N, CA, C and O atoms as a GROMACS GRO file, in nm:
protein
  460
    1UNK      N    1   1.446  17.765  18.790
    1UNK     CA    2   1.409  17.711  18.660
    1UNK      C    3   1.527  17.713  18.565
    1UNK      O    4   1.550  17.618  18.491
    2UNK      N    5   1.602  17.824  18.566
    2UNK     CA    6   1.717  17.838  18.478
    2UNK      C    7   1.824  17.735  18.513
    2UNK      O    8   1.891  17.683  18.424
    3UNK      N    9   1.842  17.706  18.640
    3UNK     CA   10   1.941  17.608  18.685
    3UNK      C   11   1.906  17.468  18.634
    3UNK      O   12   1.994  17.394  18.591
    4UNK      N   13   1.779  17.434  18.641
    4UNK     CA   14   1.735  17.302  18.592
    4UNK      C   15   1.757  17.291  18.441
    4UNK      O   16   1.795  17.184  18.392
    5UNK      N   17   1.733  17.398  18.368
    5UNK     CA   18   1.750  17.397  18.223
    5UNK      C   19   1.898  17.382  18.185
    5UNK      O   20   1.931  17.307  18.093
    6UNK      N   21   1.984  17.452  18.256
    6UNK     CA   22   2.129  17.439  18.230
    6UNK      C   23   2.179  17.300  18.266
    6UNK      O   24   2.262  17.244  18.194
    7UNK      N   25   2.131  17.245  18.376
    7UNK     CA   26   2.171  17.109  18.415
    7UNK      C   27   2.124  17.008  18.312
    7UNK      O   28   2.200  16.918  18.276
    8UNK      N   29   2.002  17.020  18.265
    8UNK     CA   30   1.949  16.929  18.164
    8UNK      C   31   2.027  16.941  18.034
    8UNK      O   32   2.056  16.841  17.968
    9UNK      N   33   2.061  17.065  17.996
    9UNK     CA   34   2.140  17.086  17.874
    9UNK      C   35   2.279  17.025  17.887
    9UNK      O   36   2.330  16.966  17.792
   10UNK      N   37   2.341  17.039  18.003
   10UNK     CA   38   2.474  16.981  18.026
   10UNK      C   39   2.470  16.829  18.019
   10UNK      O   40   2.558  16.766  17.962
   11UNK      N   41   2.366  16.770  18.078
   11UNK     CA   42   2.351  16.624  18.076
   11UNK      C   43   2.332  16.575  17.932
   11UNK      O   44   2.392  16.476  17.892
   12UNK      N   45   2.249  16.644  17.856
   12UNK     CA   46   2.226  16.605  17.716
   12UNK      C   47   2.355  16.619  17.635
   12UNK      O   48   2.385  16.532  17.554
   13UNK      N   49   2.430  16.726  17.658
   13UNK     CA   50   2.555  16.747  17.587
   13UNK      C   51   2.656  16.636  17.618
   13UNK      O   52   2.723  16.586  17.527
   14UNK      N   53   2.667  16.599  17.743
   14UNK     CA   54   2.758  16.491  17.782
   14UNK      C   55   2.716  16.359  17.719
   14UNK      O   56   2.800  16.283  17.672
   15UNK      N   57   2.587  16.331  17.717
   15UNK     CA   58   2.538  16.205  17.659
   15UNK      C   59   2.561  16.202  17.508
   15UNK      O   60   2.592  16.096  17.453
   16UNK      N   61   2.548  16.315  17.440
   16UNK     CA   62   2.566  16.319  17.296
   16UNK      C   63   2.714  16.304  17.256
   16UNK      O   64   2.745  16.246  17.153
   17UNK      N   65   2.803  16.357  17.338
   17UNK     CA   66   2.945  16.350  17.304
   17UNK      C   67   3.014  16.227  17.362
   17UNK      O   68   3.134  16.209  17.340
   18UNK      N   69   2.944  16.143  17.433
   18UNK     CA   70   3.007  16.026  17.496
   18UNK      C   71   3.061  15.927  17.393
   18UNK      O   72   3.159  15.858  17.421
   19UNK      N   73   3.002  15.920  17.277
   19UNK     CA   74   3.048  15.825  17.176
   19UNK      C   75   3.144  15.885  17.075
   19UNK      O   76   3.184  15.816  16.981
   20UNK      N   77   3.180  16.009  17.090
   20UNK     CA   78   3.268  16.074  16.992
   20UNK      C   79   3.412  16.024  17.005
   20UNK      O   80   3.457  15.988  17.114
   21UNK      N   81   3.480  16.022  16.893
   21UNK     CA   82   3.617  15.974  16.892
   21UNK      C   83   3.712  16.072  16.961
   21UNK      O   84   3.822  16.032  16.999
   22UNK      N   85   3.673  16.196  16.978
   22UNK     CA   86   3.760  16.291  17.047
   22UNK      C   87   3.775  16.253  17.194
   22UNK      O   88   3.882  16.273  17.252
   23UNK      N   89   3.670  16.201  17.253
   23UNK     CA   90   3.681  16.158  17.393
   23UNK      C   91   3.762  16.030  17.406
   23UNK      O   92   3.821  16.004  17.511
   24UNK      N   93   3.767  15.949  17.300
   24UNK     CA   94   3.845  15.826  17.303
   24UNK      C   95   3.993  15.855  17.318
   24UNK      O   96   4.065  15.778  17.381
   25UNK      N   97   4.039  15.967  17.262
   25UNK     CA   98   4.181  16.003  17.270
   25UNK      C   99   4.224  16.041  17.412
   25UNK      O  100   4.342  16.038  17.443
   26UNK      N  101   4.129  16.074  17.495
   26UNK     CA  102   4.161  16.112  17.633
   26UNK      C  103   4.198  15.988  17.715
   26UNK      O  104   4.280  15.997  17.806
   27UNK      N  105   4.139  15.875  17.683
   27UNK     CA  106   4.164  15.752  17.757
   27UNK      C  107   4.301  15.697  17.719
   27UNK      O  108   4.333  15.685  17.600
   28UNK      N  109   4.382  15.664  17.817
   28UNK     CA  110   4.516  15.612  17.793
   28UNK      C  111   4.509  15.469  17.738
   28UNK      O  112   4.442  15.383  17.793
   29UNK      N  113   4.580  15.447  17.628
   29UNK     CA  114   4.595  15.312  17.572
   29UNK      C  115   4.744  15.288  17.555
   29UNK      O  116   4.810  15.365  17.485
   30UNK      N  117   4.800  15.184  17.615
   30UNK     CA  118   4.944  15.162  17.605
   30UNK      C  119   4.984  15.116  17.465
   30UNK      O  120   4.903  15.059  17.392
   31UNK      N  121   5.109  15.141  17.430
   31UNK     CA  122   5.163  15.089  17.305
   31UNK      C  123   5.185  14.939  17.321
   31UNK      O  124   5.230  14.893  17.426
   32UNK      N  125   5.152  14.864  17.216
   32UNK     CA  126   5.170  14.719  17.220
   32UNK      C  127   5.270  14.681  17.112
   32UNK      O  128   5.246  14.703  16.993
   33UNK      N  129   5.383  14.625  17.153
   33UNK     CA  130   5.487  14.580  17.061
   33UNK      C  131   5.501  14.429  17.074
   33UNK      O  132   5.512  14.376  17.184
   34UNK      N  133   5.500  14.361  16.960
   34UNK     CA  134   5.512  14.215  16.962
   34UNK      C  135   5.612  14.172  16.857
   34UNK      O  136   5.618  14.229  16.748
   35UNK      N  137   5.691  14.072  16.890
   35UNK     CA  138   5.781  14.012  16.792
   35UNK      C  139   5.924  14.056  16.806
   35UNK      O  140   5.967  14.102  16.912
   36UNK      N  141   5.999  14.042  16.696
   36UNK     CA  142   6.140  14.074  16.690
   36UNK      C  143   6.158  14.218  16.641
   36UNK      O  144   6.135  14.247  16.524
   37UNK      N  145   6.200  14.308  16.731
   37UNK     CA  146   6.232  14.443  16.686
   37UNK      C  147   6.370  14.439  16.622
   37UNK      O  148   6.467  14.395  16.684
   38UNK      N  149   6.379  14.485  16.499
   38UNK     CA  150   6.506  14.488  16.427
   38UNK      C  151   6.538  14.632  16.392
   38UNK      O  152   6.460  14.699  16.323
   39UNK      N  153   6.650  14.680  16.438
   39UNK     CA  154   6.691  14.816  16.402
   39UNK      C  155   6.740  14.815  16.258
   39UNK      O  156   6.792  14.714  16.211
   40UNK      N  157   6.725  14.926  16.188
   40UNK     CA  158   6.774  14.933  16.050
   40UNK      C  159   6.924  14.904  16.040
   40UNK      O  160   6.970  14.849  15.939
   41UNK      N  161   7.000  14.942  16.142
   41UNK     CA  162   7.144  14.915  16.141
   41UNK      C  163   7.173  14.765  16.144
   41UNK      O  164   7.264  14.718  16.076
   42UNK      N  165   7.095  14.690  16.222
   42UNK     CA  166   7.115  14.545  16.229
   42UNK      C  167   7.075  14.478  16.097
   42UNK      O  168   7.143  14.386  16.051
   43UNK      N  169   6.965  14.523  16.038
   43UNK     CA  170   6.922  14.465  15.910
   43UNK      C  171   7.026  14.493  15.802
   43UNK      O  172   7.049  14.409  15.715
   44UNK      N  173   7.089  14.611  15.807
   44UNK     CA  174   7.190  14.646  15.707
   44UNK      C  175   7.314  14.559  15.718
   44UNK      O  176   7.388  14.545  15.620
   45UNK      N  177   7.339  14.500  15.834
   45UNK     CA  178   7.455  14.412  15.852
   45UNK      C  179   7.437  14.277  15.784
   45UNK      O  180   7.535  14.208  15.756
   46UNK      N  181   7.313  14.239  15.758
   46UNK     CA  182   7.284  14.108  15.699
   46UNK      C  183   7.291  14.119  15.548
   46UNK      O  184   7.235  14.212  15.489
   47UNK      N  185   7.358  14.024  15.485
   47UNK     CA  186   7.369  14.022  15.340
   47UNK      C  187   7.375  13.878  15.290
   47UNK      O  188   7.404  13.786  15.366
   48UNK      N  189   7.347  13.861  15.162
   48UNK     CA  190   7.350  13.726  15.105
   48UNK      C  191   7.491  13.670  15.116
   48UNK      O  192   7.590  13.744  15.108
   49UNK      N  193   7.498  13.540  15.135
   49UNK     CA  194   7.626  13.472  15.152
   49UNK      C  195   7.658  13.442  15.297
   49UNK      O  196   7.752  13.367  15.325
   50UNK      N  197   7.582  13.498  15.391
   50UNK     CA  198   7.604  13.470  15.533
   50UNK      C  199   7.544  13.335  15.569
   50UNK      O  200   7.449  13.290  15.504
   51UNK      N  201   7.598  13.271  15.670
   51UNK     CA  202   7.544  13.143  15.716
   51UNK      C  203   7.432  13.168  15.818
   51UNK      O  204   7.413  13.281  15.863
   52UNK      N  205   7.359  13.063  15.851
   52UNK     CA  206   7.252  13.076  15.950
   52UNK      C  207   7.306  13.120  16.085
   52UNK      O  208   7.242  13.199  16.155
   53UNK      N  209   7.422  13.070  16.122
   53UNK     CA  210   7.481  13.107  16.251
   53UNK      C  211   7.518  13.255  16.253
   53UNK      O  212   7.499  13.322  16.355
   54UNK      N  213   7.570  13.306  16.143
   54UNK     CA  214   7.607  13.448  16.137
   54UNK      C  215   7.482  13.537  16.145
   54UNK      O  216   7.483  13.639  16.214
   55UNK      N  217   7.377  13.498  16.075
   55UNK     CA  218   7.253  13.575  16.078
   55UNK      C  219   7.193  13.573  16.219
   55UNK      O  220   7.148  13.676  16.269
   56UNK      N  221   7.192  13.456  16.282
   56UNK     CA  222   7.137  13.445  16.418
   56UNK      C  223   7.219  13.527  16.517
   56UNK      O  224   7.164  13.579  16.614
   57UNK      N  225   7.349  13.539  16.494
   57UNK     CA  226   7.433  13.621  16.582
   57UNK      C  227   7.396  13.769  16.569
   57UNK      O  228   7.394  13.841  16.669
   58UNK      N  229   7.367  13.814  16.447
   58UNK     CA  230   7.336  13.956  16.424
   58UNK      C  231   7.193  13.989  16.465
   58UNK      O  232   7.170  14.089  16.534
   59UNK      N  233   7.095  13.907  16.424
   59UNK     CA  234   6.954  13.938  16.444
   59UNK      C  235   6.887  13.864  16.559
   59UNK      O  236   6.778  13.902  16.602
   60UNK      N  237   6.950  13.760  16.609
   60UNK     CA  238   6.885  13.677  16.710
   60UNK      C  239   6.804  13.567  16.644
   60UNK      O  240   6.805  13.554  16.521
   61UNK      N  241   6.736  13.489  16.723
   61UNK     CA  242   6.658  13.379  16.667
   61UNK      C  243   6.533  13.433  16.599
   61UNK      O  244   6.476  13.533  16.642
   62UNK      N  245   6.490  13.368  16.492
   62UNK     CA  246   6.371  13.415  16.421
   62UNK      C  247   6.244  13.385  16.499
   62UNK      O  248   6.240  13.295  16.582
   63UNK      N  249   6.140  13.462  16.471
   63UNK     CA  250   6.011  13.438  16.535
   63UNK      C  251   5.948  13.311  16.480
   63UNK      O  252   5.891  13.232  16.555
   64UNK      N  253   5.958  13.292  16.349
   64UNK     CA  254   5.899  13.176  16.284
   64UNK      C  255   5.998  13.114  16.188
   64UNK      O  256   6.080  13.182  16.128
   65UNK      N  257   5.988  12.982  16.174
   65UNK     CA  258   6.062  12.912  16.071
   65UNK      C  259   5.962  12.840  15.982
   65UNK      O  260   5.854  12.803  16.027
   66UNK      N  261   5.998  12.821  15.857
   66UNK     CA  262   5.910  12.754  15.763
   66UNK      C  263   5.871  12.617  15.818
   66UNK      O  264   5.960  12.536  15.847
   67UNK      N  265   5.742  12.588  15.834
   67UNK     CA  266   5.701  12.460  15.893
   67UNK      C  267   5.730  12.341  15.802
   67UNK      O  268   5.729  12.227  15.848
   68UNK      N  269   5.755  12.366  15.674
   68UNK     CA  270   5.780  12.256  15.581
   68UNK      C  271   5.927  12.234  15.554
   68UNK      O  272   5.963  12.151  15.470
   69UNK      N  273   6.011  12.304  15.622
   69UNK     CA  274   6.156  12.292  15.609
   69UNK      C  275   6.219  12.398  15.696
   69UNK      O  276   6.149  12.482  15.752
   70UNK      N  277   6.350  12.396  15.706
   70UNK     CA  278   6.414  12.494  15.793
   70UNK      C  279   6.497  12.594  15.712
   70UNK      O  280   6.595  12.648  15.763
   71UNK      N  281   6.459  12.618  15.586
   71UNK     CA  282   6.537  12.706  15.501
   71UNK      C  283   6.478  12.847  15.488
   71UNK      O  284   6.533  12.929  15.414
   72UNK      N  285   6.369  12.878  15.556
   72UNK     CA  286   6.311  13.012  15.553
   72UNK      C  287   6.285  13.058  15.696
   72UNK      O  288   6.220  12.990  15.775
   73UNK      N  289   6.338  13.175  15.726
   73UNK     CA  290   6.319  13.235  15.857
   73UNK      C  291   6.236  13.362  15.843
   73UNK      O  292   6.250  13.435  15.746
   74UNK      N  293   6.151  13.386  15.942
   74UNK     CA  294   6.065  13.505  15.943
   74UNK      C  295   6.090  13.583  16.072
   74UNK      O  296   6.076  13.529  16.182
   75UNK      N  297   6.127  13.709  16.056
   75UNK     CA  298   6.138  13.801  16.169
   75UNK      C  299   6.021  13.898  16.156
   75UNK      O  300   6.016  13.978  16.062
   76UNK      N  301   5.928  13.891  16.248
   76UNK     CA  302   5.805  13.971  16.240
   76UNK      C  303   5.800  14.064  16.362
   76UNK      O  304   5.821  14.021  16.475
   77UNK      N  305   5.773  14.191  16.334
   77UNK     CA  306   5.755  14.289  16.441
   77UNK      C  307   5.627  14.364  16.416
   77UNK      O  308   5.610  14.426  16.310
   78UNK      N  309   5.536  14.360  16.512
   78UNK     CA  310   5.406  14.427  16.501
   78UNK      C  311   5.398  14.531  16.611
   78UNK      O  312   5.425  14.503  16.728
   79UNK      N  313   5.360  14.652  16.572
   79UNK     CA  314   5.353  14.762  16.668
   79UNK      C  315   5.217  14.829  16.659
   79UNK      O  316   5.169  14.863  16.551
   80UNK      N  317   5.155  14.846  16.775
   80UNK     CA  318   5.026  14.914  16.782
   80UNK      C  319   5.036  15.027  16.883
   80UNK      O  320   5.015  15.008  17.003
   81UNK      N  321   5.069  15.149  16.833
   81UNK     CA  322   5.070  15.264  16.924
   81UNK      C  323   4.929  15.292  16.974
   81UNK      O  324   4.832  15.262  16.906
   82UNK      N  325   4.918  15.348  17.092
   82UNK     CA  326   4.791  15.368  17.161
   82UNK      C  327   4.670  15.398  17.076
   82UNK      O  328   4.576  15.319  17.075
   83UNK      N  329   4.669  15.508  17.004
   83UNK     CA  330   4.550  15.549  16.929
   83UNK      C  331   4.580  15.558  16.780
   83UNK      O  332   4.512  15.632  16.708
   84UNK      N  333   4.678  15.485  16.731
   84UNK     CA  334   4.716  15.491  16.591
   84UNK      C  335   4.695  15.354  16.526
   84UNK      O  336   4.661  15.256  16.592
   85UNK      N  337   4.716  15.350  16.394
   85UNK     CA  338   4.699  15.224  16.321
   85UNK      C  339   4.814  15.128  16.350
   85UNK      O  340   4.923  15.169  16.389
   86UNK      N  341   4.786  15.001  16.330
   86UNK     CA  342   4.884  14.895  16.352
   86UNK      C  343   4.980  14.892  16.235
   86UNK      O  344   4.939  14.900  16.119
   87UNK      N  345   5.110  14.880  16.265
   87UNK     CA  346   5.210  14.864  16.159
   87UNK      C  347   5.284  14.732  16.183
   87UNK      O  348   5.298  14.686  16.296
   88UNK      N  349   5.331  14.673  16.074
   88UNK     CA  350   5.401  14.545  16.084
   88UNK      C  351   5.520  14.545  15.990
   88UNK      O  352   5.511  14.588  15.875
   89UNK      N  353   5.633  14.495  16.040
   89UNK     CA  354   5.753  14.479  15.960
   89UNK      C  355   5.785  14.330  15.956
   89UNK      O  356   5.792  14.264  16.059
   90UNK      N  357   5.804  14.278  15.834
   90UNK     CA  358   5.834  14.137  15.818
   90UNK      C  359   5.962  14.123  15.736
   90UNK      O  360   5.969  14.168  15.622
   91UNK      N  361   6.063  14.060  15.795
   91UNK     CA  362   6.188  14.030  15.726
   91UNK      C  363   6.190  13.881  15.700
   91UNK      O  364   6.188  13.801  15.794
   92UNK      N  365   6.192  13.843  15.572
   92UNK     CA  366   6.194  13.702  15.534
   92UNK      C  367   6.331  13.668  15.478
   92UNK      O  368   6.377  13.731  15.382
   93UNK      N  369   6.396  13.570  15.537
   93UNK     CA  370   6.528  13.526  15.492
   93UNK      C  371   6.518  13.384  15.438
   93UNK      O  372   6.460  13.297  15.503
   94UNK      N  373   6.574  13.361  15.320
   94UNK     CA  374   6.572  13.229  15.258
   94UNK      C  375   6.715  13.178  15.246
   94UNK      O  376   6.804  13.249  15.199
   95UNK      N  377   6.736  13.055  15.290
   95UNK     CA  378   6.867  12.992  15.286
   95UNK      C  379   6.864  12.876  15.187
   95UNK      O  380   6.759  12.819  15.159
   96UNK      N  381   6.981  12.842  15.133
   96UNK     CA  382   6.988  12.724  15.047
   96UNK      C  383   7.007  12.600  15.134
   96UNK      O  384   7.007  12.609  15.256
   97UNK      N  385   7.023  12.486  15.070
   97UNK     CA  386   7.031  12.359  15.145
   97UNK      C  387   7.155  12.349  15.232
   97UNK      O  388   7.158  12.270  15.327
   98UNK      N  389   7.259  12.427  15.201
   98UNK     CA  390   7.380  12.424  15.284
   98UNK      C  391   7.379  12.528  15.395
   98UNK      O  392   7.476  12.541  15.468
   99UNK      N  393   7.268  12.604  15.407
   99UNK     CA  394   7.255  12.700  15.516
   99UNK      C  395   7.313  12.837  15.487
   99UNK      O  396   7.346  12.911  15.580
  100UNK      N  397   7.326  12.872  15.360
  100UNK     CA  398   7.378  13.003  15.320
  100UNK      C  399   7.262  13.091  15.275
  100UNK      O  400   7.175  13.047  15.200
  101UNK      N  401   7.262  13.216  15.320
  101UNK     CA  402   7.156  13.310  15.288
  101UNK      C  403   7.156  13.343  15.138
  101UNK      O  404   7.257  13.387  15.084
  102UNK      N  405   7.042  13.320  15.074
  102UNK     CA  406   7.031  13.346  14.930
  102UNK      C  407   6.938  13.461  14.896
  102UNK      O  408   6.952  13.522  14.790
  103UNK      N  409   6.841  13.493  14.983
  103UNK     CA  410   6.744  13.597  14.952
  103UNK      C  411   6.695  13.664  15.079
  103UNK      O  412   6.675  13.600  15.182
  104UNK      N  413   6.675  13.798  15.069
  104UNK     CA  414   6.620  13.877  15.179
  104UNK      C  415   6.502  13.955  15.125
  104UNK      O  416   6.508  14.011  15.016
  105UNK      N  417   6.392  13.960  15.202
  105UNK     CA  418   6.275  14.038  15.164
  105UNK      C  419   6.227  14.111  15.289
  105UNK      O  420   6.181  14.049  15.385
  106UNK      N  421   6.238  14.244  15.287
  106UNK     CA  422   6.201  14.325  15.402
  106UNK      C  423   6.079  14.408  15.365
  106UNK      O  424   6.088  14.496  15.279
  107UNK      N  425   5.965  14.380  15.429
  107UNK     CA  426   5.840  14.450  15.399
  107UNK      C  427   5.788  14.519  15.524
  107UNK      O  428   5.789  14.463  15.633
  108UNK      N  429   5.741  14.641  15.505
  108UNK     CA  430   5.674  14.714  15.612
  108UNK      C  431   5.534  14.746  15.563
  108UNK      O  432   5.516  14.788  15.449
  109UNK      N  433   5.436  14.726  15.649
  109UNK     CA  434   5.298  14.752  15.609
  109UNK      C  435   5.223  14.819  15.723
  109UNK      O  436   5.257  14.804  15.840
  110UNK      N  437   5.121  14.893  15.683
  110UNK     CA  438   5.031  14.958  15.777
  110UNK      C  439   4.897  14.887  15.761
  110UNK      O  440   4.831  14.900  15.658
  111UNK      N  441   4.857  14.811  15.863
  111UNK     CA  442   4.738  14.726  15.848
  111UNK      C  443   4.610  14.803  15.871
  111UNK      O  444   4.506  14.763  15.819
  112UNK      N  445   4.614  14.910  15.946
  112UNK     CA  446   4.494  14.990  15.967
  112UNK      C  447   4.392  14.928  16.059
  112UNK      O  448   4.280  14.979  16.070
  113UNK      N  449   4.426  14.820  16.126
  113UNK     CA  450   4.331  14.756  16.218
  113UNK      C  451   4.355  14.807  16.359
  113UNK      O  452   4.469  14.819  16.404
  114UNK      N  453   4.246  14.836  16.426
  114UNK     CA  454   4.256  14.872  16.568
  114UNK      C  455   4.180  14.768  16.648
  114UNK      O  456   4.067  14.732  16.614
  115UNK      N  457   4.243  14.721  16.754
  115UNK     CA  458   4.178  14.620  16.839
  115UNK      C  459   4.105  14.685  16.952
  115UNK      O  460   4.044  14.615  17.034
   0.00000   0.00000   0.00000
């Protein structure tokens, strides 16, 4: 009788804890990295006055270009570590009509979305 009671208690305990977030951490989830990874050293090399060719040599090709013209480049890097929040870094470069870099905007954000 005691064995049946312990078995029933163990089964109930397992069923109650099956939905807990502590058990979710046990399951392996790979890190997901998407986009252009830019090291801080490479971003520091870029400055206003550089041409598009010089920027592309330092950072590589951009992930996105402005669909309404070719004077804005977007370098986007999104990282989702296994059980942590999603973070995103966006480097926006704006060029003038002659192809010279006029503005840099580097933003990092924590989106808090888990897929």
